[in-house]
C-alpha positions in Angstrom: -38.5 33.4 19.3 -36.0 30.6 18.8 -33.9 30.7 15.7 -32.7 27.3 14.3 -30.8 28.3 11.3 -32.7 25.8 9.2 -31.0 26.2 5.9 -27.5 25.5 7.3 -29.0 22.5 9.4 -30.8 21.1 6.4 -27.6 21.4 4.3 -25.4 19.8 6.8 -27.9 16.8 7.3 -28.4 16.6 3.5 -24.7 16.3 3.0 -24.6 13.4 5.6 -27.4 11.6 3.9 -25.6 12.1 0.3 -22.3 10.7 2.0 -24.4 7.6 3.1 -25.5 6.9 -0.5 -25.3 3.1 -1.2 -25.9 2.1 2.4 -28.8 -0.2 3.2 -32.2 0.5 4.7 -32.5 3.3 7.2 -28.6 3.9 7.3 -29.1 5.7 3.9 -32.4 7.5 4.7 -32.4 8.6 8.3 -29.9 11.3 9.5 -29.3 9.7 12.9 -28.2 6.4 11.5 -26.7 7.7 8.3 -24.5 10.0 10.5 -23.1 7.0 12.6 -22.5 4.9 9.4 -20.6 7.4 7.7 -18.6 8.3 10.7 -17.6 4.5 11.1 -16.9 4.4 7.4 -14.6 7.2 7.6 -12.8 5.8 10.5 -12.1 2.6 8.5 -11.0 4.5 5.5 -8.4 6.4 7.5 -7.1 3.3 9.3 -7.0 1.4 5.8 -5.2 4.0 4.0 -2.3 3.1 6.3 -3.1 -0.7 6.1 -3.0 -0.5 2.4 0.6 0.6 2.4 1.6 -2.4 4.6 -0.2 -4.9 2.5 1.3 -3.6 -0.8 4.8 -3.8 0.8 4.1 -7.5 1.7 3.0 -8.1 -1.9 6.1 -6.5 -3.3 8.2 -8.6 -1.0 6.5 -11.8 -2.0 7.1 -11.0 -5.8 10.7 -10.2 -5.3 11.2 -13.3 -3.3 9.7 -15.5 -5.8 11.6 -14.1 -8.7 14.9 -14.0 -6.8 14.4 -17.7 -5.7 13.6 -18.7 -9.3 17.1 -17.3 -10.0 18.9 -19.1 -7.0 18.8 -16.4 -4.4 16.8 -15.6 -1.4 14.9 -12.3 -0.8 17.1 -11.1 2.2 20.4 -11.9 0.3 19.1 -10.2 -2.8 18.2 -7.0 -0.9 21.5 -7.0 0.9 23.2 -7.1 -2.4 21.2 -4.4 -4.0 21.9 -2.1 -1.0 25.6 -3.0 -1.1 25.5 -2.2 -4.9 24.0 1.3 -4.1 21.1 0.5 -6.3 18.4 3.2 -5.8 15.4 1.2 -6.8 12.8 0.6 -4.2 10.7 -2.6 -3.6 7.7 -1.3 -5.7 10.0 -0.8 -8.8 11.9 -4.0 -8.1 8.7 -6.0 -7.9 7.3 -4.5 -11.1 10.5 -5.5 -12.7 10.3 -8.9 -11.3 6.8 -9.5 -12.5 7.0 -7.9 -16.0 10.7 -8.0 -17.2 12.7 -11.4 -16.4 15.8 -10.6 -18.1 16.2 -7.2 -16.5 15.5 -8.8 -13.0 18.2 -11.4 -13.8 20.7 -8.7 -14.4 19.7 -7.1 -11.0 20.2 -10.4 -9.4 23.6 -10.6 -11.0 24.4 -7.1 -9.8 23.5 -8.0 -6.3 25.7 -11.2 -6.4 28.7 -9.2 -7.5 28.1 -6.7 -4.8 28.0 -9.4 -2.3 31.2 -10.9 -3.4 33.0 -7.6 -3.3 31.5 -7.0 0.2 32.8 -10.4 1.4 36.2 -9.8 0.0 36.5 -6.2 1.5 35.5 -7.7 4.8 38.2 -10.4 4.7 
């Protein structure tokens, strides 16, 4: 007699159908279609966890650039000055400061400008 291990198979299929909750039509009801849909969804989720990091970095750069330009400095010069000043703040924190605390960001721009001046005099 053929043994199918029905409890384990049913549990595995049930888990896939549960994972497809919210999908439309047969993708949420039938195992074959639910399995394909969930597999695709997981591939997109894996890929987009990486894409999310990229898009947030773009957002941070845009915020920093806008705030720096309002104070008469470009993004690239600002970041060069921050690195020259050995400031340990990353782009995420800098963009948060730029968006929420303008006076503090103005101090950072001033710090970057001073570091660029000392860098230029040290080079000459």
